[in-house]
N, C-alpha and C positions, 0 to 999 in steps of 0.2 A: 527803656532801660538798656537794651542791647547796644545801641550806638554809644552810650556813655561808657559801658563796660569795655566795649571794643576799643574806644579811644584810650582808656587807661591801660588795657592789656597790651597795647602796642608799645607802651612806654615803661611799664613796671611789671613786677612779677604778679602772679595770679592772686595771692592773698592781699597784696597791696591794692590791686585793681578792684577787688571786691570791697575792701574797706573804703576806698575813695568813691566808689559808686554809691555805696550806702551813705557816705557823708554828703555826697552831691544831692541826693534826694531828701536828706534831712534839711539841708539848707534851702532847697526848693520849697519845701513845705513851710519853713519858717519865714521865707521871703516872698511868698506868693503875692502878697498884697502890693509888692513893688514891681511886679511884672507890668510892662507897658507894651502892648501889642503894636503900637506905632513904631517902636524902635526895632522890632524884629519878631520872628516867630517864637513860639514857646520852645521849640526844639533848639533854636539858636541860643536863646536865653539860658536854657539848661546846660548846653555845652559850654557856654561862657563861664558858668559857675564851675563846671568840671575842669575847665582849663585853669581857672584861678586856683582851684584846690590842688591841681597837679603842680603848678608853680610853687605854691606854699609847701607842698611835700618836698620838692627839690630843695627849697631853701632850708627846711628843717633838717634834711638828711645831708645837705652839703654837696649834693651831686649836681653838677652843672648839666651834664648830658647823659642819657642812657638810651639804649635801644633794647627792648625786649618784646618779642612777638610771640612768646609762649601763650598758648590759648587763643590765638588770633587767626582763625582759619580764613576769615574774610579777606584779609590782606594777602595771604598766601594764594588764595584763589585768583585774585585780581592780578597779582604779579606773575602767577603761573600761566596766565592767558595772554601775556604781552605779545609773544610771537612764537613761531615754530620751535625755536630753540628752547622755549620754556614750556613745552607741552608736558613734560614729565613733572610730577609733583616735587616741590622744593622741600628740603628739610628746614627746620627752624634755624639751624646753624648756617646753612647756605644763605637764607634770607637775611640773617644778621650781618653776614659778610657783605652782602650786596648793599645793605642800607648804611653800612659804616662810613663810606666815603661821602655820603650826603650830609649837608649841614643840619643842625638842629631844626632850623626853620623849615627846610625841605621835608624832613621826617615828620614834623608836626603837621604840615599841610597834607602830606600823604595820609597820615593817621586820621585827620579830620575828614578827608575826602572818602577814603576807602574803609577806614575803621568805623567812623561815626556816620558815614554815608551822607555827609552834608554836600550841598550844591556849592558851586564856586561863589555865588552871591552871599550865601550864609557864612562861608569861611571868610570872605572879604570883610563882612560886618564884624565878625568875631575878632579878627586880627587887625582891624583898622587898616586894611589894604584896599586897593582897587580890585574889582573883579578881574580886570585884565592882568594885573600883577599876579593874582592867585593862579589864573590859567597858565600864565607864562612859567611860573615856578613849577606847577604840576607838569607841564609839558617838558621842561628841561630835566626835571627829576626823573620822569619816566624814560626819557631818551637816554640819560646816563645809566639808568638801571638796565635798559635794553642793551646798550653797548657793552656794559660789564657782563651781562648774561651771555651774549654772543661770544665775547672773547673768552669767557670761562668755559663755554661749551667747546670752543675750538681747542683750548688747552687740554681739556679732558679727553677729547677724541685723539689728540696727538699722543697722549700718554697711555692710551688704551691699546 
């Protein structure tokens, strides 16, 4: 349940994340007879359902993109450990500013990797990408985050 909630919490507010998590597991129970282990793991299947529900949520609300990391300490911890410039804890607002320049796809892949704790192979299956493509997107996204963090630290130290 935690990876599903973390995936939603990365993208929507807390109440919506809770509702979508609940809806995900309701759909899992109703659809269990359709699970096919040959197509992927249970975890990947459940997160595919979660991803579809999030897409439906965006369609209903008319929001094309959003970033919300409220209640998502896992991503904060991973981003906080990127390198020495990031040793101090990040505020939610700082993290939002860092993620803003990334594309929706980059943010989604980061959410699946660090929020839902999926491996690259599982993300690739879920998004219909190659594993190499997923790793490349993750690598470039993390590099951009690292560069933005270092430049942000440099600007903060100049103004101090």
